[in-house]
C-alpha positions in Angstrom: -42.6 -17.5 -2.5 -43.3 -16.4 1.1 -40.3 -16.6 3.4 -42.0 -18.7 6.0 -38.7 -19.6 7.7 -38.6 -16.1 9.3 -40.2 -16.7 12.6 -41.8 -13.9 14.6 -38.8 -14.2 17.0 -36.3 -13.9 14.2 -38.1 -10.9 12.7 -38.2 -9.2 16.1 -34.4 -9.6 16.4 -33.9 -8.3 12.8 -36.0 -5.3 13.6 -33.7 -4.6 16.6 -30.7 -4.5 14.2 -32.7 -2.2 11.9 -33.1 0.2 14.9 -29.3 0.0 15.6 -28.3 0.8 12.0 -31.2 3.2 11.5 -32.4 1.6 8.3 -35.7 -0.2 7.6 -35.4 -2.9 5.0 -38.1 -3.2 2.3 -37.2 -6.9 2.1 -36.2 -8.1 5.6 -34.8 -11.3 4.2 -31.8 -9.2 2.9 -30.9 -8.5 6.5 -31.5 -12.1 7.5 -29.1 -13.3 4.8 -26.5 -10.8 5.8 -26.6 -12.2 9.4 -26.3 -15.9 8.4 -22.8 -17.3 8.6 -21.7 -20.2 6.4 -21.3 -22.4 9.6 -25.0 -22.2 10.0 -25.5 -24.6 7.1 -25.0 -27.5 9.5 -27.7 -26.2 11.9 -30.9 -28.2 11.9 -32.9 -25.0 11.4 -31.1 -24.1 8.2 -33.6 -24.3 5.3 -31.8 -24.3 1.9 -35.0 -23.5 0.0 -35.4 -20.2 1.7 -32.3 -19.1 3.5 -28.8 -18.3 2.1 -25.5 -17.5 3.7 -23.8 -14.1 3.6 -20.5 -14.8 1.8 -21.6 -13.2 -1.5 -23.0 -10.2 0.3 -19.7 -9.9 2.2 -17.9 -9.7 -1.1 -20.1 -7.0 -2.4 -20.2 -5.1 0.8 -16.4 -5.0 0.9 -16.3 -3.1 -2.4 -19.1 -0.7 -1.5 -17.3 0.0 1.8 -14.0 0.7 0.1 -15.7 3.1 -2.4 -17.6 5.0 0.2 -14.7 5.5 2.6 -12.4 6.4 -0.4 -14.9 9.0 -1.5 -15.3 10.3 2.1 -11.5 10.6 2.6 -11.0 12.2 -0.8 -13.6 14.9 0.0 -12.2 15.5 3.4 -8.4 15.3 2.7 -8.1 16.1 -1.0 -4.6 17.5 -0.3 -3.2 14.2 0.9 -1.2 12.0 -1.4 -2.4 8.6 -2.5 -0.2 6.6 -0.1 -1.5 8.5 2.9 -5.1 8.2 1.8 -4.7 4.4 1.2 -3.1 3.9 4.6 -5.9 5.8 6.4 -8.6 3.9 4.5 -7.0 0.6 5.4 -7.4 1.5 9.1 -11.0 2.4 8.7 -12.0 -0.7 6.8 -9.8 -3.3 8.6 -11.2 -6.1 10.6 -10.6 -4.5 13.9 -12.5 -1.4 12.9 -15.4 -3.4 11.7 -15.5 -5.5 14.9 -15.5 -2.3 17.0 -18.6 -1.2 15.0 -20.2 -4.6 15.4 -19.7 -4.7 19.1 -21.3 -1.3 19.5 -24.5 -2.7 18.1 -24.2 -6.1 19.9 -24.1 -7.8 16.5 -23.1 -11.2 18.0 -26.6 -11.5 19.3 -28.1 -11.6 15.8 -25.7 -13.6 13.7 -26.7 -17.2 12.9 -23.7 -19.5 13.3 -23.1 -23.2 13.7 -23.1 -24.9 17.1 -19.3 -25.0 17.1 -19.0 -21.2 17.1 -18.9 -18.8 20.0 -22.2 -16.9 20.3 -21.4 -14.1 22.8 -19.3 -11.0 22.7 -16.2 -13.2 22.2 -17.5 -14.4 18.8 -14.9 -14.9 16.2 -13.9 -11.4 15.1 -13.8 -12.3 11.4 -17.5 -13.5 11.6 -18.6 -10.2 13.0 -16.5 -8.1 10.6 -17.9 -10.1 7.6 -21.4 -9.6 8.9 -20.9 -5.8 8.9 -19.8 -5.9 5.3 -22.7 -8.1 4.5 -25.2 -5.7 6.1 -23.7 -2.9 4.0 -24.3 -4.9 0.9 -27.8 -5.8 2.0 -28.6 -2.1 2.5 -27.1 -1.3 -0.9 -29.2 -3.9 -2.6 -32.3 -2.9 -0.7 -32.0 0.9 -0.8 -29.2 1.9 -3.2 -25.9 3.7 -2.7 -27.2 6.7 -0.8 -28.7 4.4 1.8 -25.5 2.3 2.0 -23.4 5.5 2.4 -25.6 6.7 5.2 -25.4 3.3 6.9 -21.6 3.1 6.6 -21.1 6.6 8.0 -23.4 5.9 11.0 -21.4 2.7 11.7 -17.9 3.9 11.0 -17.7 7.7 11.4 -17.0 7.4 15.2 -14.1 5.1 14.3 -12.7 7.6 11.8 -12.7 10.4 14.4 -11.0 8.0 16.9 -8.4 7.0 14.4 -7.6 10.7 13.7 -7.2 11.3 17.4 -5.3 8.0 17.7 -7.7 6.7 20.3 -8.1 3.4 18.4 -6.2 1.4 15.8 -2.9 2.9 16.7 -0.1 1.1 15.0 1.9 0.6 18.1 4.4 -1.9 16.5 5.4 0.6 13.8 5.6 3.4 16.3 7.8 1.4 18.7 10.1 0.3 15.9 10.5 3.9 14.8 11.4 4.9 18.3 14.1 2.3 18.7 15.5 3.2 15.2 15.9 6.8 16.4 18.0 5.4 19.2 20.1 3.5 16.7 19.3 0.3 18.5 18.4 -3.2 17.3 14.8 -4.3 16.4 12.1 -5.3 18.8 11.1 -9.0 18.6 7.8 -10.7 19.5 7.1 -14.2 20.7 4.0 -16.0 21.9 4.4 -17.0 25.6 0.9 -18.5 26.2 -2.2 -19.5 24.3 -5.4 -20.6 26.1 -8.9 -21.7 24.9 -10.1 -23.6 21.9 -8.8 -22.9 18.4 -11.8 -20.8 17.4 -11.8 -18.8 20.6 -8.1 -18.7 21.7 -6.4 -15.9 23.6 -2.8 -15.3 22.9 -0.2 -13.7 25.2 2.9 -12.2 23.5 6.0 -10.5 24.9 8.0 -7.8 23.2 11.8 -8.0 23.7 14.3 -5.2 23.2 18.0 -5.7 23.7 17.3 -8.9 25.6 14.8 -7.3 28.0 11.0 -7.9 28.0 9.6 -4.4 27.6 6.0 -5.3 27.1 3.4 -8.0 27.4 0.0 -8.1 25.8 -2.9 -10.4 25.2 -5.5 -10.6 22.4 -7.8 -12.8 20.3 -5.1 -13.0 17.7 -1.3 -12.9 17.7 -1.5 -9.6 15.8 -3.7 -8.0 18.4 -1.5 -9.4 21.2 1.6 -8.0 19.5 0.0 -4.6 19.2 -0.9 -4.6 22.9 2.6 -5.7 23.9 4.1 -2.9 21.7 1.8 -0.4 23.3 3.3 -1.3 26.7 6.8 -1.3 25.2 6.3 2.3 24.0 5.9 3.4 27.6 9.1 1.6 28.5 11.1 3.1 25.7 9.7 6.6 26.4 11.1 6.4 29.9 14.5 5.5 28.5 14.4 8.5 26.2 13.3 10.8 29.0 16.3 9.6 31.2 18.7 10.2 28.3 17.3 13.7 27.8 17.8 14.6 31.4 21.3 13.2 31.6 
């Protein structure tokens, strides 16, 4: 059956994604499916007979992604222990890493979502991350493991290099806590001080408190992201304390 639901406009957009990921689909409907979120079911343009959502592709893509990154890290760092490899892999395949990859290729422009979802660069991060996994599955089904591996590395190898150099995905909360432990001081606590915007597109502001003093404030699309940003500011505060103690 011909996929008549793919308009010329939609096909043109899908070809733009192909150019970004440097892979041409034999069956372009695999890519369309990967970029159709479940919320789109309620859209008047959704045609059940032809189009499907990306949830199953996301499930498959998650497994393919885990395998490819595990293989890559094993070949690159075969002298590392299992725990260290697992921790590094979790950073590469986490939502934040996938969202970084999605934003680099402007993926929010191409994902079909329901009318209640944000459709710009502030799109729900989980929708963008899931779409990346679905694309990976689509490439795997369309072209096999080698094609999927090449696609994954094009999307995520820059992140891997930045993670190694700690330019992105730095675990600031853990780093800050380790710093205060070395000072034999109490823990850092975090609390939400503000939340603005609708539920699906909220921005949180969190403060980090150490020994009764606010040492950092951060904002983000989730409480976790805001806490990390507050902790990053807190690290600078604690580093100044440590420098003063060293000089005295």
